[in-house]
PASEBA-1860 file (N, C-alpha, C; in nm, 3 decimals):
! residues 150
1> XXXXXXXX> 6.186/23.485/20.867/6.118/23.415/20.974/5.976/23.466/20.989 ~ 5.884/23.378/20.997/5.745/23.413/21.018/5.719/23.412/21.168 ~ 5.684/23.528/21.223/5.661/23.537/21.367/5.516/23.513/21.406 ~ 5.430/23.494/21.307/5.289/23.467/21.338/5.274/23.324/21.387 ~ 5.199/23.306/21.492/5.181/23.170/21.542/5.096/23.086/21.448 ~ 5.133/22.961/21.436/5.055/22.870/21.354/4.935/22.821/21.436 ~ 4.832/22.773/21.367/4.717/22.721/21.443/4.756/22.610/21.540 ~ 4.854/22.529/21.504/4.899/22.421/21.592/4.961/22.477/21.719
9> XXXXXXXX> 5.045/22.582/21.706/5.110/22.638/21.824/5.009/22.708/21.914 ~ 4.903/22.767/21.854/4.798/22.829/21.935/4.722/22.723/22.013 ~ 4.694/22.610/21.947/4.623/22.502/22.015/4.707/22.446/22.128 ~ 4.838/22.433/22.105/4.926/22.382/22.210/4.932/22.480/22.326 ~ 4.946/22.609/22.298/4.954/22.706/22.407/4.822/22.715/22.484 ~ 4.708/22.705/22.413/4.579/22.704/22.482/4.565/22.578/22.566 ~ 4.609/22.466/22.513/4.604/22.341/22.588/4.692/22.346/22.711 ~ 4.808/22.409/22.699/4.898/22.423/22.813/4.833/22.510/22.920
17> XXXXXXXX> 4.771/22.620/22.881/4.707/22.709/22.977/4.592/22.639/23.050 ~ 4.511/22.567/22.976/4.400/22.495/23.038/4.453/22.388/23.134 ~ 4.556/22.317/23.092/4.614/22.213/23.178/4.676/22.275/23.303 ~ 4.746/22.387/23.288/4.807/22.452/23.403/4.702/22.497/23.504 ~ 4.595/22.556/23.455/4.489/22.604/23.544/4.418/22.485/23.610 ~ 4.388/22.383/23.532/4.316/22.268/23.586/4.398/22.196/23.692 ~ 4.523/22.163/23.659/4.605/22.090/23.755/4.647/22.177/23.873 ~ 4.658/22.307/23.852/4.683/22.398/23.964/4.565/22.401/24.059
25> XXXXXXXX> 4.445/22.404/24.004/4.325/22.402/24.090/4.314/22.270/24.164 ~ 4.348/22.161/24.099/4.346/22.030/24.166/4.445/22.028/24.281 ~ 4.563/22.085/24.261/4.663/22.090/24.368/4.610/22.168/24.488 ~ 4.548/22.281/24.464/4.493/22.362/24.573/4.377/22.290/24.642 ~ 4.292/22.224/24.565/4.180/22.152/24.626/4.230/22.036/24.713 ~ 4.333/21.967/24.668/4.388/21.858/24.749/4.448/21.910/24.879 ~ 4.513/22.025/24.873/4.570/22.082/24.996/4.459/22.127/25.090 ~ 4.349/22.178/25.037/4.236/22.217/25.122/4.178/22.094/25.192
33> XXXXXXXX> 4.167/21.983/25.121/4.119/21.860/25.183/4.221/21.811/25.286 ~ 4.348/21.820/25.253/4.454/21.780/25.347/4.451/21.865/25.473 ~ 4.418/21.993/25.460/4.408/22.083/25.574/4.311/22.028/25.679 ~ 4.197/21.979/25.633/4.095/21.927/25.725/4.151/21.809/25.804 ~ 4.219/21.718/25.736/4.274/21.600/25.804/4.387/21.638/25.899 ~ 4.474/21.728/25.857/4.585/21.769/25.944/4.531/21.845/26.066 ~ 4.429/21.928/26.046/4.368/22.000/26.157/4.310/21.902/26.259 ~ 4.234/21.805/26.210/4.173/21.707/26.300/4.279/21.623/26.371
41> XXXXXXXX> 4.385/21.589/26.301/4.496/21.516/26.363/4.562/21.600/26.471 ~ 4.582/21.729/26.444/4.640/21.820/26.543/4.552/21.836/26.666 ~ 4.422/21.845/26.645/4.329/21.858/26.758/4.333/21.731/26.843 ~ 4.333/21.615/26.779/4.341/21.489/26.853/4.471/21.479/26.930 ~ 4.581/21.519/26.867/4.711/21.517/26.934/4.711/21.609/27.054 ~ 4.656/21.729/27.038/4.652/21.825/27.148/4.567/21.772/27.264 ~ 4.451/21.717/27.234/4.364/21.664/27.339/4.430/21.547/27.412 ~ 4.501/21.465/27.338/4.568/21.349/27.398/4.682/21.393/27.490
49> XXXXXXXX> 4.757/21.492/27.449/4.873/21.537/27.527/4.835/21.631/27.641 ~ 4.739/21.719/27.617/4.706/21.822/27.714/4.580/21.793/27.795 ~ 4.508/21.688/27.760/4.390/21.652/27.836/4.265/21.728/27.797 ~ 4.258/21.780/27.680/4.139/21.851/27.635/4.161/22.001/27.628 ~ 4.060/22.069/27.580/4.068/22.214/27.566/4.037/22.281/27.699 ~ 4.104/22.393/27.723/4.074/22.471/27.843/3.952/22.558/27.822 ~ 3.929/22.598/27.698/3.811/22.680/27.668/3.694/22.587/27.635 ~ 3.579/22.625/27.678/3.458/22.546/27.652/3.360/22.632/27.573
57> XXXXXXXX> 3.267/22.566/27.509/3.162/22.639/27.441/3.179/22.641/27.291 ~ 3.112/22.735/27.232/3.103/22.744/27.088/3.225/22.813/27.027 ~ 3.291/22.897/27.101/3.398/22.981/27.047/3.509/22.901/26.981 ~ 3.546/22.788/27.037/3.656/22.712/26.980/3.618/22.653/26.844 ~ 3.495/22.609/26.828/3.449/22.558/26.699/3.437/22.667/26.595 ~ 3.390/22.782/26.637/3.378/22.895/26.545/3.516/22.941/26.499 ~ 3.613/22.938/26.589/3.749/22.978/26.554/3.806/22.883/26.448 ~ 3.785/22.755/26.464/3.833/22.659/26.366/3.768/22.682/26.230
65> XXXXXXXX> 3.639/22.706/26.229/3.570/22.734/26.103/3.615/22.866/26.041 ~ 3.639/22.966/26.125/3.688/23.095/26.077/3.824/23.080/26.011 ~ 3.913/23.007/26.074/4.047/22.986/26.017/4.040/22.907/25.886 ~ 3.952/22.808/25.880/3.937/22.731/25.757/3.883/22.817/25.644 ~ 3.781/22.898/25.673/3.728/22.988/25.571/3.830/23.091/25.525 ~ 3.907/23.144/25.620/4.011/23.241/25.587/4.120/23.175/25.502 ~ 4.156/23.052/25.537/4.254/22.975/25.460/4.207/22.956/25.316 ~ 4.082/22.918/25.297/4.029/22.898/25.162/4.029/23.030/25.085
73> XXXXXXXX> 3.982/23.138/25.147/3.978/23.268/25.081/4.117/23.312/25.035 ~ 4.214/23.303/25.125/4.349/23.346/25.090/4.407/23.259/24.979 ~ 4.381/23.130/24.982/4.435/23.044/24.878/4.369/23.067/24.742 ~ 4.244/23.108/24.741/4.182/23.147/24.614/4.251/23.273/24.561 ~ 4.278/23.368/24.650/4.348/23.490/24.609/4.488/23.455/24.557 ~ 4.559/23.370/24.629/4.694/23.330/24.587/4.688/23.257/24.453 ~ 4.586/23.178/24.432/4.572/23.104/24.306/4.563/23.197/24.185 ~ 4.493/23.309/24.200/4.472/23.397/24.085/4.579/23.506/24.071
81> XXXXXXXX> 4.663/23.524/24.171/4.768/23.625/24.161/4.872/23.582/24.058 ~ 4.923/23.678/23.978/5.012/23.640/23.869/5.158/23.617/23.909 ~ 5.209/23.687/24.008/5.352/23.681/24.039/5.378/23.605/24.169 ~ 5.490/23.534/24.169/5.526/23.453/24.286/5.551/23.541/24.409 ~ 5.609/23.657/24.391/5.636/23.746/24.505/5.505/23.791/24.571 ~ 5.404/23.821/24.490/5.274/23.859/24.545/5.208/23.743/24.618 ~ 5.228/23.624/24.565/5.171/23.506/24.630/5.232/23.486/24.768 ~ 5.366/23.494/24.776/5.432/23.479/24.905/5.395/23.592/25.001
89> XXXXXXXX> 5.385/23.712/24.951/5.347/23.825/25.036/5.207/23.805/25.093 ~ 5.116/23.751/25.014/4.980/23.725/25.061/4.979/23.616/25.168 ~ 5.060/23.514/25.149/5.070/23.407/25.250/5.129/23.461/25.380 ~ 5.232/23.544/25.370/5.292/23.604/25.490/5.190/23.693/25.560 ~ 5.114/23.769/25.484/5.009/23.852/25.543/4.905/23.767/25.615 ~ 4.867/23.653/25.556/4.772/23.564/25.620/4.826/23.513/25.754 ~ 4.953/23.471/25.754/5.013/23.422/25.879/5.017/23.533/25.984 ~ 5.050/23.655/25.942/5.053/23.768/26.036/4.914/23.797/26.093
97> XXXXXXXX> 4.812/23.789/26.011/4.675/23.812/26.059/4.633/23.703/26.157 ~ 4.669/23.578/26.128/4.637/23.468/26.220/4.708/23.489/26.353 ~ 4.834/23.527/26.349/4.907/23.554/26.474/4.845/23.670/26.550 ~ 4.809/23.775/26.480/4.747/23.890/26.544/4.614/23.851/26.609 ~ 4.539/23.763/26.545/4.409/23.720/26.596/4.425/23.642/26.727 ~ 4.526/23.556/26.736/4.538/23.468/26.852/4.627/23.521/26.964 ~ 4.728/23.598/26.930/4.822/23.643/27.035/4.769/23.764/27.107 ~ 4.797/23.784/27.231/4.876/23.705/27.326/4.793/23.606/27.406
105> XXXXXXXX> 4.661/23.602/27.387/4.576/23.518/27.472/4.593/23.369/27.447 ~ 4.617/23.330/27.324/4.623/23.188/27.287/4.751/23.156/27.211 ~ 4.865/23.148/27.277/4.991/23.128/27.204/5.002/22.992/27.136 ~ 4.945/22.887/27.196/4.953/22.754/27.134/4.869/22.751/27.006 ~ 4.750/22.805/27.014/4.666/22.811/26.892/4.729/22.902/26.787 ~ 4.794/23.009/26.830/4.860/23.099/26.736/4.967/23.024/26.658 ~ 5.049/22.948/26.728/5.154/22.871/26.660/5.093/22.764/26.570 ~ 4.995/22.693/26.623/4.937/22.582/26.546/4.868/22.631/26.419
113> XXXXXXXX> 4.782/22.732/26.432/4.708/22.778/26.315/4.796/22.856/26.217 ~ 4.895/22.928/26.265/4.982/22.999/26.172/5.068/22.900/26.094 ~ 5.117/22.795/26.162/5.195/22.693/26.090/5.106/22.613/25.995 ~ 4.985/22.582/26.039/4.894/22.504/25.955/4.855/22.582/25.830 ~ 4.807/22.704/25.848/4.763/22.782/25.731/4.880/22.820/25.641 ~ 4.988/22.866/25.701/5.104/22.905/25.621/5.169/22.786/25.554 ~ 5.187/22.678/25.628/5.251/22.559/25.572/5.170/22.498/25.459 ~ 5.042/22.486/25.479/4.957/22.428/25.375/4.952/22.517/25.250
121> XXXXXXXX> 4.952/22.648/25.269/4.953/22.739/25.154/5.083/22.728/25.076 ~ 5.194/22.716/25.145/5.324/22.702/25.078/5.330/22.568/25.006 ~ 5.277/22.462/25.067/5.273/22.331/25.001/5.191/22.341/24.872 ~ 5.076/22.407/24.877/4.994/22.423/24.758/5.067/22.503/24.651 ~ 5.134/22.608/24.692/5.207/22.693/24.598/5.319/22.615/24.529 ~ 5.398/22.540/24.605/5.507/22.464/24.546/5.457/22.347/24.463 ~ 5.348/22.285/24.505/5.290/22.177/24.426/5.242/22.230/24.292 ~ 5.175/22.343/24.294/5.128/22.402/24.169/5.245/22.441/24.080
129> XXXXXXXX> 5.350/22.497/24.137/5.468/22.534/24.060/5.535/22.413/23.997 ~ 5.545/22.305/24.073/5.604/22.181/24.021/5.519/22.125/23.908 ~ 5.389/22.123/23.926/5.299/22.073/23.823/5.310/22.158/23.697 ~ 5.320/22.288/23.712/5.335/22.377/23.596/5.460/22.344/23.518 ~ 5.571/22.327/23.590/5.697/22.296/23.522/5.687/22.163/23.448 ~ 5.628/22.063/23.511/5.615/21.932/23.446/5.526/21.939/23.324 ~ 5.416/22.013/23.332/5.324/22.025/23.218/5.391/22.098/23.104 ~ 5.455/22.209/23.134/5.521/22.286/23.027/5.630/22.203/22.961
137> XXXXXXXX> 5.709/22.133/23.042/5.816/22.049/22.987/5.758/21.940/22.897 ~ 5.649/21.878/22.941/5.588/21.773/22.862/5.531/21.827/22.731 ~ 5.461/21.943/22.738/5.404/22.001/22.617/5.513/22.047/22.521 ~ 5.624/22.099/22.573/5.733/22.142/22.486/5.795/22.022/22.415 ~ 5.813/21.912/22.490/5.864/21.790/22.428/5.770/21.739/22.322 ~ 5.640/21.740/22.351/5.541/21.691/22.254/5.537/21.780/22.131 ~ 5.547/21.910/22.148/5.544/22.000/22.033/5.672/21.989/21.952 ~ 5.786/21.960/22.017/5.912/21.943/21.945/5.906/21.816/21.861
145> XXXXXX> 5.850/21.709/21.916/5.837/21.584/21.841/5.741/21.603/21.724 ~ 5.632/21.676/21.746/5.534/21.703/21.641/5.597/21.785/21.530 ~ 5.676/21.885/21.565/5.738/21.970/21.462/5.846/21.893/21.387 ~ 5.915/21.799/21.452/6.014/21.718/21.383/5.948/21.621/21.288 ~ 5.832/21.568/21.322/5.761/21.474/21.235/5.695/21.542/21.118 ~ 5.673/21.673/21.124/5.605/21.745/21.016/5.697/21.775/20.902
END
């Protein structure tokens, strides 16, 4: 048995890696865009049900921007981490930091932002994992057909 990879198998494995990274990044970017819409929907829902914010001024807008920036930073870190356990641990740490930031003064915001950031990060993680499995399965099928035709 020759254990050296053939040029074709190297090209397939490089193609799989590029596709996994590209489609994984697309999944994370879509979730970041979805975050903005879900956040705005949540703010509208809150204002409609509660009659507006109790806090006035710049602080509430800065908090929203801070959470969005923190969400993006953590998801970039999660994107580059190699192991699933580290990814989940980073997401749990993010949710804990969000809770620590808001509690006990703002319990509603604590729940909303921790669920939003944590939920969206988990959605991105599972979407990327699903896309990886589909890409690998497709490339393996394509390489099996190619090797049978050779």
